[in-house]
One Martini backbone bead per residue (centre of mass of N, CA, C, O) as a GRO file, in nm:
protein
   84
    1UNK     BB    1   3.495 -11.516   0.209
    2UNK     BB    2   3.283 -11.281   0.077
    3UNK     BB    3   3.234 -11.099  -0.193
    4UNK     BB    4   3.179 -10.767  -0.292
    5UNK     BB    5   2.989 -10.523  -0.477
    6UNK     BB    6   2.921 -10.275  -0.652
    7UNK     BB    7   2.699 -10.107  -0.788
    8UNK     BB    8   2.545 -10.061  -1.057
    9UNK     BB    9   2.715  -9.771  -1.168
   10UNK     BB   10   2.776  -9.722  -0.885
   11UNK     BB   11   2.814  -9.460  -0.683
   12UNK     BB   12   2.548  -9.232  -0.563
   13UNK     BB   13   2.406  -8.954  -0.503
   14UNK     BB   14   2.169  -8.748  -0.457
   15UNK     BB   15   1.857  -8.660  -0.623
   16UNK     BB   16   1.669  -8.384  -0.705
   17UNK     BB   17   1.307  -8.362  -0.699
   18UNK     BB   18   1.000  -8.260  -0.830
   19UNK     BB   19   0.676  -8.308  -0.672
   20UNK     BB   20   0.329  -8.356  -0.697
   21UNK     BB   21   0.121  -8.333  -0.399
   22UNK     BB   22  -0.183  -8.240  -0.369
   23UNK     BB   23  -0.092  -7.963  -0.533
   24UNK     BB   24   0.208  -7.989  -0.413
   25UNK     BB   25   0.526  -7.898  -0.415
   26UNK     BB   26   0.812  -8.123  -0.383
   27UNK     BB   27   1.124  -8.213  -0.252
   28UNK     BB   28   1.336  -8.495  -0.348
   29UNK     BB   29   1.601  -8.702  -0.211
   30UNK     BB   30   1.757  -8.948  -0.420
   31UNK     BB   31   1.890  -9.208  -0.532
   32UNK     BB   32   1.891  -9.336  -0.843
   33UNK     BB   33   1.799  -9.629  -0.761
   34UNK     BB   34   1.533  -9.528  -0.629
   35UNK     BB   35   1.407  -9.391  -0.869
   36UNK     BB   36   1.403  -9.642  -1.049
   37UNK     BB   37   1.226  -9.816  -0.863
   38UNK     BB   38   0.982  -9.626  -0.865
   39UNK     BB   39   0.935  -9.627  -1.169
   40UNK     BB   40   0.882  -9.932  -1.193
   41UNK     BB   41   0.643  -9.940  -0.994
   42UNK     BB   42   0.463  -9.747  -1.155
   43UNK     BB   43   0.446  -9.915  -1.412
   44UNK     BB   44   0.326 -10.176  -1.284
   45UNK     BB   45   0.067  -9.981  -1.187
   46UNK     BB   46  -0.012  -9.757  -1.390
   47UNK     BB   47   0.147  -9.496  -1.276
   48UNK     BB   48   0.234  -9.216  -1.180
   49UNK     BB   49   0.482  -9.118  -0.985
   50UNK     BB   50   0.318  -8.913  -0.814
   51UNK     BB   51   0.099  -9.119  -0.725
   52UNK     BB   52   0.279  -9.312  -0.573
   53UNK     BB   53   0.397  -9.107  -0.376
   54UNK     BB   54   0.123  -9.026  -0.255
   55UNK     BB   55   0.055  -9.306  -0.137
   56UNK     BB   56   0.303  -9.325   0.046
   57UNK     BB   57   0.249  -9.063   0.199
   58UNK     BB   58  -0.018  -9.152   0.328
   59UNK     BB   59   0.108  -9.384   0.490
   60UNK     BB   60   0.310  -9.212   0.647
   61UNK     BB   61   0.108  -9.018   0.792
   62UNK     BB   62  -0.041  -9.271   0.941
   63UNK     BB   63   0.180  -9.307   1.116
   64UNK     BB   64   0.289  -9.286   1.435
   65UNK     BB   65   0.606  -9.212   1.325
   66UNK     BB   66   0.678  -9.013   1.089
   67UNK     BB   67   0.879  -8.990   0.844
   68UNK     BB   68   1.033  -8.887   0.604
   69UNK     BB   69   0.980  -8.918   0.274
   70UNK     BB   70   1.249  -9.045   0.184
   71UNK     BB   71   1.245  -9.273   0.394
   72UNK     BB   72   0.977  -9.395   0.308
   73UNK     BB   73   1.059  -9.466   0.019
   74UNK     BB   74   1.294  -9.652   0.084
   75UNK     BB   75   1.134  -9.852   0.259
   76UNK     BB   76   0.928  -9.932   0.043
   77UNK     BB   77   1.125 -10.041  -0.165
   78UNK     BB   78   1.249 -10.263   0.014
   79UNK     BB   79   0.982 -10.404   0.071
   80UNK     BB   80   0.918 -10.476  -0.223
   81UNK     BB   81   1.173 -10.651  -0.270
   82UNK     BB   82   1.100 -10.861  -0.040
   83UNK     BB   83   0.803 -10.936  -0.186
   84UNK     BB   84   0.921 -11.102  -0.452
   0.00000   0.00000   0.00000
């Protein structure tokens, strides 16, 4: 049997942040590790965090059955990690 470990820094609940997308402020609740992953992805792309979130939001809206924004962000982050 393989042992598993808690995430680095421990478990943490969602943190709410306000981000402006297309001129409109919206609140998004994500766990700190997801915020950190989004911030790293934005830096790699030389984008402000709000611009990256806006791009992901545009993809989300175009989906056949769009999830909420927080779910879309989490899914995108995990997909990014799988593609590395």
